[in-house]
ROSE-782680 format. One record per residue: residue in three letters; residue number from 1; chain; x, y, z of N, C-alpha, C in turn. Coordinates in steps of 0.001 Angstrom, whole numbers, plus 500000, padded with zeros to 6 digits. Layout:
(ALA NUM A (X Y Z) (X Y Z) (X Y Z)),
...
END
This chain:
(MET 1 A (500823 498787 500000) (500000 500000 500000) (500856 501262 500000)),
(ILE 2 A (502010 501165 500702) (502870 502335 500797) (503452 502717 499443)),
(LYS 3 A (503470 501755 498500) (504004 502049 497174) (503127 503027 496398)),
(LEU 4 A (501924 503264 496886) (501020 504227 496249) (501170 505622 496831)),
(ILE 5 A (502256 505837 497596) (502450 507139 498230) (502583 508268 497205)),
(GLY 6 A (503067 507925 496009) (503202 508937 494968) (501871 509568 494601)),
(ILE 7 A (500819 508748 494555) (499480 509272 494244) (499020 510233 495328)),
(LEU 8 A (499292 509859 496588) (498906 510721 497710) (499638 512061 497649)),
(ILE 9 A (500934 512013 497320) (501712 513254 497225) (501140 514161 496134)),
(ILE 10 A (500790 513572 494996) (500215 514367 493905) (498886 514989 494316)),
(LEU 11 A (498028 514207 494956) (496721 514719 495380) (496868 515867 496371)),
(VAL 12 A (497732 515660 497372) (497920 516697 498393) (498557 517945 497777)),
(GLY 13 A (499558 517722 496923) (500237 518851 496297) (499317 519676 495420)),
(PHE 14 A (498440 519013 494674) (497514 519739 493814) (496443 520462 494631)),
(VAL 15 A (496006 519821 495711) (494963 520435 496547) (495459 521726 497182)),
(ILE 16 A (496692 521711 497688) (497230 522912 498343) (497958 523816 497352)),
(LYS 17 A (497869 523453 496050) (498344 524300 494954) (499840 524585 495015)),
(LEU 18 A (500623 523528 495203) (502071 523652 495145) (502514 523623 493676)),
(ASP 19 A (503792 523888 493442) (504330 523866 492089) (504122 522487 491461)),
(THR 20 A (503517 522455 490267) (503133 521189 489636) (504334 520301 489348)),
(ILE 21 A (505368 520871 488734) (506549 520074 488371) (507220 519514 489617)),
(ALA 22 A (507335 520349 490669) (507966 519895 491912) (507181 518759 492549)),
(VAL 23 A (505859 518859 492511) (505012 517819 493102) (505173 516500 492357)),
(VAL 24 A (505153 516563 491015) (505273 515339 490215) (506642 514692 490413)),
(LEU 25 A (507700 515495 490442) (509039 514952 490675) (509151 514328 492057)),
(ALA 26 A (508601 515007 493056) (508638 514467 494411) (507885 513143 494497)),
(ALA 27 A (506740 513074 493809) (505961 511838 493809) (506729 510710 493137)),
(GLY 28 A (507416 511024 492034) (508199 510009 491338) (509355 509502 492163)),
(VAL 29 A (510068 510412 492807) (511199 510017 493647) (510723 509189 494835)),
(ALA 30 A (509644 509625 495472) (509119 508895 496635) (508666 507494 496245)),
(THR 31 A (508001 507370 495117) (507544 506061 494647) (508728 505141 494367)),
(GLY 32 A (509774 505695 493765) (510959 504895 493485) (511667 504422 494737)),
(LEU 33 A (511762 505301 495727) (512446 504942 496974) (511714 503840 497724)),
(VAL 34 A (510383 503955 497843) (509627 502926 498570) (509595 501611 497802)),
(ALA 35 A (509867 501682 496487) (509923 500462 495684) (511300 499809 495741)),
(GLY 36 A (512243 500445 496463) (513567 499860 496624) (514549 500229 495540)),
(ILE 37 A (514242 501228 494746) (515136 501658 493670) (516142 502661 494223)),
(ASP 38 A (517395 502518 493831) (518446 503424 494270) (518177 504840 493772)),
(PHE 39 A (518552 505836 494583) (518274 507224 494249) (518932 507629 492928)),
(VAL 40 A (520172 507184 492719) (520869 507498 491469) (520146 506887 490282)),
(GLU 41 A (519629 505674 490450) (518887 505018 489378) (517595 505768 489069)),
(ILE 42 A (516978 506300 490101) (515760 507096 489903) (516066 508323 489046)),
(LEU 43 A (517181 508979 489348) (517575 510147 488564) (517860 509765 487114)),
(GLU 44 A (518459 508586 486916) (518737 508122 485559) (517443 507880 484792)),
(ILE 45 A (516448 507315 485469) (515149 507070 484827) (514485 508385 484436)),
(LEU 46 A (514516 509355 485366) (513912 510654 485081) (514638 511351 483929)),
(GLY 47 A (515977 511247 483921) (516760 511868 482854) (516488 511238 481503)),
(SER 48 A (516400 509905 481487) (516119 509205 480231) (514741 509571 479690)),
(ALA 49 A (513748 509662 480586) (512394 510029 480156) (512362 511440 479587)),
(PHE 50 A (513135 512336 480197) (513171 513715 479699) (513804 513783 478312)),
(ILE 51 A (514896 513044 478117) (515580 513061 476822) (514706 512472 475730)),
(GLN 52 A (513978 511403 476051) (513152 510735 475051) (511969 511582 474626)),
(THR 53 A (511525 512477 475482) (510348 513306 475164) (510714 514782 475041)),
(ARG 54 A (511982 515095 474802) (512412 516483 474749) (511789 517247 473594)),
(TYR 55 A (511362 516511 472543) (510733 517195 471404) (509437 517872 471804)),
(MET 56 A (508847 517459 472934) (507604 518085 473377) (507821 519546 473740)),
(THR 57 A (509054 519908 474147) (509312 521293 474511) (509248 522222 473300)),
(LEU 58 A (509359 521664 472096) (509248 522493 470897) (507886 523169 470812)),
(LEU 59 A (506840 522464 471275) (505506 523055 471281) (505464 524272 472188)),
(LEU 60 A (506120 524178 473343) (506132 525302 474271) (506855 526499 473669)),
(LEU 61 A (507952 526238 472946) (508663 527323 472281) (507791 527969 471211)),
(THR 62 A (507042 527132 470480) (506156 527646 469436) (505078 528542 470036)),
(LEU 63 A (504500 528108 471143) (503451 528897 471785) (503986 530246 472247)),
(ALA 64 A (505201 530252 472766) (505798 531514 473211) (506002 532470 472037)),
(VAL 65 A (506497 531946 470932) (506720 532778 469746) (505402 533332 469216)),
(VAL 66 A (504385 532475 469140) (503078 532914 468666) (502507 533987 469587)),
(GLY 67 A (502672 533798 470893) (502181 534783 471855) (502851 536138 471680)),
(ILE 68 A (504166 536144 471463) (504898 537392 471252) (504436 538080 469965)),
(LEU 69 A (504250 537286 468908) (503802 537857 467638) (502402 538456 467755)),
(GLU 70 A (501519 537747 468457) (500160 538265 468649) (500177 539558 469441)),
(ARG 71 A (501021 539601 470447) (501102 540800 471287) (501577 542008 470491)),
(ASN 72 A (502379 541734 469462) (502923 542822 468654) (502141 543053 467366)),
(GLY 73 A (500905 542545 467315) (500007 542916 466223) (499947 541972 465050)),
(LEU 74 A (500268 540679 465257) (500216 539731 464146) (498807 539611 463583)),
(ARG 75 A (497815 539469 464461) (496436 539280 464006) (495940 540516 463261)),
(GLU 76 A (496250 541702 463797) (495801 542929 463155) (496448 543100 461786)),
(ARG 77 A (497749 542782 461706) (498457 542933 460432) (497934 541951 459388)),
(ALA 78 A (497638 540711 459816) (497096 539723 458885) (495739 540171 458357)),
(SER 79 A (494918 540723 459243) (493601 541208 458830) (493717 542366 457850)),
(ILE 80 A (494648 543283 458103) (494829 544444 457230) (495321 544014 455848)),
(CYS 81 A (496255 543060 455810) (496814 542600 454526) (495733 542006 453630)),
(ILE 82 A (494860 541199 454211) (493795 540582 453427) (492763 541623 453002)),
(SER 83 A (492445 542547 453895) (491432 543560 453570) (491873 544458 452421)),
(ASN 84 A (493183 544509 452147) (493693 545324 451043) (493697 544592 449710)),
(LEU 85 A (493385 543299 449709) (493377 542517 448476) (492007 542572 447813)),
(THR 86 A (491987 542901 446561) (490735 542968 445812) (490203 541562 445531)),
(GLY 87 A (488926 541349 445805) (488301 540061 445524) (488510 539001 446573)),
(ALA 88 A (489203 539327 447651) (489449 538337 448707) (488179 538095 449515)),
(THR 89 A (487885 536835 449787) (486752 536462 450634) (487225 535468 451676)),
(ALA 90 A (486433 535279 452709) (486791 534324 453756) (486871 532909 453183)),
(GLY 91 A (485961 532584 452270) (485964 531262 451660) (487218 530992 450861)),
(LYS 92 A (487699 531998 450133) (488924 531835 449350) (490136 531661 450259)),
(VAL 93 A (490160 532417 451351) (491263 532290 452307) (491321 530873 452878)),
(LEU 94 A (490182 530364 453292) (490146 529023 453881) (490442 527951 452835)),
(SER 95 A (489962 528147 451615) (490222 527167 450552) (491715 527071 450245)),
(ILE 96 A (492371 528219 450171) (493814 528232 449897) (494570 527559 451038)),
(TYR 97 A (494150 527843 452276) (494832 527234 453427) (494653 525724 453436)),
(VAL 98 A (493435 525258 453165) (493188 523811 453141) (494077 523133 452112)),
(PHE 99 A (494188 523740 450927) (495016 523149 449871) (496486 523073 450295)),
(ILE 100 A (497019 524187 450782) (498427 524212 451196) (498675 523258 452354)),
(ARG 101 A (497771 523266 453310) (497927 522417 454505) (497845 520942 454136)),
(MET 102 A (496963 520586 453216) (496823 519192 452826) (498038 518707 452051)),
(VAL 103 A (498564 519544 451163) (499780 519182 450430) (500947 518992 451399)),
(ALA 104 A (501056 519883 452374) (502119 519774 453370) (501977 518491 454187)),
(ALA 105 A (500744 518162 454575) (500515 516933 455334) (500846 515701 454509)),
(ALA 106 A (500516 515742 453216) (500811 514612 452338) (502309 514394 452186)),
(LEU 107 A (503090 515463 452347) (504547 515377 452256) (505195 515238 453627)),
(SER 108 A (504360 515100 454652) (504826 514980 456041) (505599 516209 456498)),
(ILE 109 A (505148 517375 456040) (505732 518640 456476) (504817 519229 457535)),
(ARG 110 A (505360 519471 458707) (504547 519966 459816) (504271 521453 459636)),
(LEU 111 A (503180 521750 458987) (502777 523127 458729) (501324 523282 459149)),
(GLY 112 A (501072 524159 460098) (499694 524381 460510) (499477 524085 461973)),
(GLY 113 A (498213 524053 462360) (497842 523833 463748) (496856 524890 464196)),
(HIS 114 A (495938 524509 465077) (494937 525458 465557) (495588 526612 466324)),
(VAL 115 A (496569 526286 467143) (497209 527316 467960) (498213 528126 467153)),
(GLN 116 A (499005 527430 466326) (500087 528098 465617) (499633 528885 464396)),
(PHE 117 A (498579 528416 463702) (498176 529055 462445) (496746 529583 462456)),
(ILE 118 A (495810 528764 462885) (494393 529135 462767) (494059 530370 463593)),
(ARG 119 A (494331 530323 464878) (493942 531429 465755) (494682 532732 465454)),
(PRO 120 A (496017 532705 465319) (496713 533980 465133) (496796 534477 463695)),
(LEU 121 A (496529 533619 462709) (496789 534017 461327) (495594 533811 460389)),
(ILE 122 A (495113 532573 460285) (494063 532270 459301) (492736 532916 459683)),
(TYR 123 A (492340 532804 460944) (491077 533412 461369) (491074 534935 461176)),
(PRO 124 A (492125 535655 461591) (492128 537101 461343) (492099 537451 459854)),
(MET 125 A (492746 536637 459024) (492735 536896 457586) (491335 536715 457014)),
(ALA 126 A (490665 535634 457416) (489297 535396 456944) (488350 536479 457458)),
(LYS 127 A (488547 536885 458695) (487714 537941 459283) (487942 539267 458569)),
(GLY 128 A (489204 539550 458224) (489508 540780 457503) (488848 540818 456135)),
(ALA 129 A (488761 539669 455486) (488108 539605 454177) (486620 539912 454297)),
(ILE 130 A (485993 539443 455373) (484563 539715 455572) (484343 541186 455892)),
(GLU 131 A (485181 541737 456763) (485036 543143 457135) (485248 544061 455936)),
(LYS 132 A (486112 543649 455027) (486353 544450 453819) (485105 544522 452950)),
(ASN 133 A (484316 543456 452994) (483138 543378 452129) (481847 543772 452840)),
(GLY 134 A (481939 544611 453855) (480713 545131 454436) (480508 544918 455912)),
(GLY 135 A (481554 544660 456659) (481406 544539 458101) (481073 543127 458541)),
(ILE 136 A (481112 542899 459853) (480891 541573 460396) (480072 541675 461678)),
(THR 137 A (479110 540782 461828) (478277 540750 463029) (478821 539684 463976)),
(GLU 138 A (478321 539701 465193) (478754 538709 466185) (478366 537300 465753)),
(GLU 139 A (477190 537161 465143) (476742 535842 464685) (477655 535305 463584)),
(ILE 140 A (478000 536157 462642) (478899 535748 461556) (480282 535411 462113)),
(ASP 141 A (480736 536200 463056) (482056 535980 463644) (482126 534623 464340)),
(GLU 142 A (481101 534270 465072) (481086 532977 465764) (481052 531820 464767)),
(ASP 143 A (480272 531979 463697) (480251 530936 462659) (481614 530813 461983)),
(LEU 144 A (482251 531949 461752) (483552 531951 461087) (484597 531204 461905)),
(LYS 145 A (484549 531345 463209) (485505 530634 464069) (485393 529123 463869)),
(GLY 146 A (484155 528645 463749) (483963 527215 463518) (484469 526778 462160)),
(TYR 147 A (484190 527582 461140) (484632 527243 459786) (486164 527227 459680)),
(THR 148 A (486827 528190 460312) (488289 528231 460222) (488926 527017 460900)),
(ASN 149 A (488327 526531 461949) (488850 525334 462610) (488627 524084 461769)),
(THR 150 A (487533 524052 461001) (487317 522889 460134) (488389 522806 459050)),
(ALA 151 A (488916 523950 458634) (489950 523950 457600) (491162 523150 458056)),
(GLU 152 A (491584 523364 459281) (492717 522610 459828) (492372 521136 459969)),
(ASN 153 A (491163 520842 460447) (490762 519449 460662) (490699 518666 459355)),
(TYR 154 A (490077 519249 458336) (489971 518570 457044) (491352 518256 456466)),
(ALA 155 A (492182 519293 456402) (493477 519139 455741) (494378 518163 456471)),
(ASN 156 A (494428 518266 457784) (495313 517399 458557) (494814 515961 458582)),
(PHE 157 A (493525 515779 458798) (492967 514423 458943) (493069 513631 457650)),
(TYR 158 A (492687 514248 456545) (492657 513520 455274) (493984 513581 454521)),
(GLY 159 A (494797 514576 454814) (496057 514693 454103) (497178 513852 454662)),
(GLN 160 A (497195 513635 455972) (498332 512956 456584) (498475 511496 456146)),
(ASN 161 A (497363 510826 455862) (497442 509416 455482) (497937 509203 454054)),
(VAL 162 A (498092 510282 453297) (498673 510153 451957) (500166 509833 452067)),
(PHE 163 A (500785 510288 453165) (502203 509996 453384) (502343 508561 453885)),
(VAL 164 A (503154 507783 453216) (503213 506345 453452) (503693 505981 454852)),
(ALA 165 A (504504 506843 455474) (505058 506516 456788) (504411 507309 457916)),
(SER 166 A (503226 507840 457675) (502559 508621 458716) (502047 507707 459822)),
(ALA 167 A (501812 508295 460981) (501342 507513 462128) (499985 506876 461844)),
(GLY 168 A (499127 507600 461112) (497804 507061 460801) (497869 505821 459927)),
(VAL 169 A (498742 505867 458910) (498903 504714 458022) (499459 503521 458773)),
(LEU 170 A (500468 503752 459598) (501073 502661 460363) (500081 502063 461353)),
(LEU 171 A (499217 502906 461916) (498197 502407 462840) (497199 501513 462107)),
(ILE 172 A (496779 501942 460917) (495840 501143 460123) (496460 499804 459757)),
(VAL 173 A (497715 499831 459287) (498398 498601 458890) (498547 497662 460085)),
(GLY 174 A (498954 498215 461221) (499128 497392 462417) (497836 496769 462896)),
(THR 175 A (496755 497548 462862) (495453 497037 463307) (494948 495929 462390)),
(LEU 176 A (495077 496137 461082) (494625 495120 460135) (495452 493847 460241)),
(GLN 177 A (496746 493965 460449) (497597 492788 460575) (497256 491986 461824)),
(GLU 178 A (496894 492683 462909) (496469 491988 464124) (495180 491213 463894)),
(LEU 179 A (494366 491700 462957) (493105 491023 462637) (493292 489958 461558)),
(GLY 180 A (494532 489770 461134) (494817 488738 460139) (494722 489201 458701)),
(VAL 181 A (494600 490504 458496) (494507 491052 457138) (495870 491609 456751)),
(LYS 182 A (496481 491044 455728) (497792 491493 455276) (497628 492662 454313)),
(VAL 183 A (498239 493762 454652) (498148 494951 453820) (499455 495728 453923)),
(GLU 184 A (499859 496351 452837) (501080 497140 452821) (500753 498612 453088)),
(ALA 185 A (501695 499298 453702) (501507 500716 453995) (501296 501515 452707)),
(TYR 186 A (501981 501105 451639) (501846 501791 450355) (500411 501711 449837)),
(SER 187 A (499774 500565 450042) (498394 500388 449572) (497434 501298 450325)),
(VAL 188 A (497649 501429 451646) (496800 502313 452450) (496995 503759 452024)),
(SER 189 A (498254 504142 451806) (498553 505501 451383) (497937 505806 450015)),
(LYS 190 A (498038 504856 449111) (497487 505032 447768) (495969 505174 447808)),
(ALA 191 A (495326 504382 448669) (493866 504452 448788) (493412 505755 449441)),
(SER 192 A (494315 506420 450178) (493965 507665 450854) (493963 508866 449913)),
(ILE 193 A (494604 508729 448746) (494695 509855 447817) (493321 510296 447298)),
(PRO 194 A (492494 509381 446758) (491176 509842 446288) (490304 510377 447415)),
(VAL 195 A (490452 509813 448612) (489675 510311 449763) (490077 511748 450082)),
(ALA 196 A (491392 512012 450040) (491877 513367 450299) (491385 514345 449232)),
(LEU 197 A (491373 513918 447986) (490918 514787 446898) (489430 515109 447031)),
(VAL 198 A (488646 514109 447391) (487202 514333 447601) (486983 515292 448763)),
(ALA 199 A (487741 515097 449855) (487627 515985 451007) (488008 517416 450633)),
(LEU 200 A (489042 517556 449804) (489471 518881 449355) (488380 519555 448532)),
(LEU 201 A (487778 518809 447607) (486716 519353 446769) (485501 519759 447604)),
(LEU 202 A (485114 518901 448539) (483961 519203 449388) (484211 520409 450284)),
(SER 203 A (485457 520573 450726) (485774 521744 451554) (485665 523022 450717)),
(PHE 204 A (486095 522964 449462) (485946 524128 448580) (484467 524504 448423)),
(ILE 205 A (483640 523482 448220) (482203 523728 448060) (481613 524313 449339)),
(GLN 206 A (482026 523764 450477) (481512 524260 451755) (481879 525718 451981)),
(TYR 207 A (483119 526097 451665) (483538 527479 451905) (482925 528438 450881)),
(TYR 208 A (482631 527943 449687) (481898 528764 448713) (480481 529043 449228)),
(ARG 209 A (479850 528001 449739) (478514 528166 450317) (478557 529050 451567)),
(MET 210 A (479653 528982 452300) (479816 529829 453482) (479807 531300 453091)),
(ASP 211 A (480545 531634 452023) (480549 533018 451557) (479143 533481 451197)),
(LYS 212 A (478397 532643 450492) (477024 532993 450114) (476142 533153 451343)),
(LYS 213 A (476371 532296 452319) (475593 532355 453558) (475856 533660 454297)),
(PHE 214 A (477111 534058 454383) (477447 535289 455081) (476913 536508 454341)),
(GLU 215 A (476948 536480 453010) (476400 537591 452224) (474902 537748 452486)),
(LYS 216 A (474210 536616 452558) (472771 536654 452823) (472486 537174 454220)),
(MET 217 A (473308 536760 455187) (473123 537219 456556) (473351 538732 456659)),
(LYS 218 A (474311 539239 455909) (474569 540681 455900) (473393 541442 455314)),
(GLU 219 A (472838 540923 454225) (471697 541581 453588) (470493 541589 454516)),
(ASN 220 A (470277 540494 455232) (469154 540422 456166) (469334 541406 457308)),
(ASN 221 A (470578 541592 457771) (470830 542534 458859) (470635 543974 458399)),
(LYS 222 A (470978 544251 457130) (470812 545607 456619) (469344 545958 456443)),
(SER 223 A (468521 544953 456112) (467096 545201 455862) (466298 545387 457141)),
(LYS 224 A (466897 545024 458276) (466162 545152 459545) (466170 546598 460025)),
END
């Protein structure tokens, strides 16, 4: 029972709002000691785990950079740039992003993300296009937030499996092999291409209809 002391330390530490990292480390060390593991060995385990997952810190660096850019007017500048383009619409902005993002995913190039691209860049650009064409209401703005997030979801979900060594393809191959179905990763990747193309076409249609929907909503608001 005493080997579960780590859970107790975490619960108590979180309840009294101590430093999260310190609490987790203390719980890990305490659990190792009561399990009979040498203190030096515990440090080696913690060090190895940190090295193996060090790539996770890249996300934290990305968030910091995005935060600094937003603070210095990234969203406003993106909105202004789009509003100065003749013929730009929110649907065209999202369609272009979906295409670029899907091609990048198919090539296993990490480009995009809700935090890194959608919130600070794509959404303000789409919003700027709407404001250029006659202003934006709260209802339209809320709908636009949902549409901009779908752009990332469509492109990433359907585009990543086109790459033969993507995690999604390997998961499909592994699952089918466990069920006794022999399949090659290349075959799964090849079958994902028409699915990605259909998803791309449907997203274009959806964003075209979105533009028409927003235009109608603007006209209805003006007539009131």
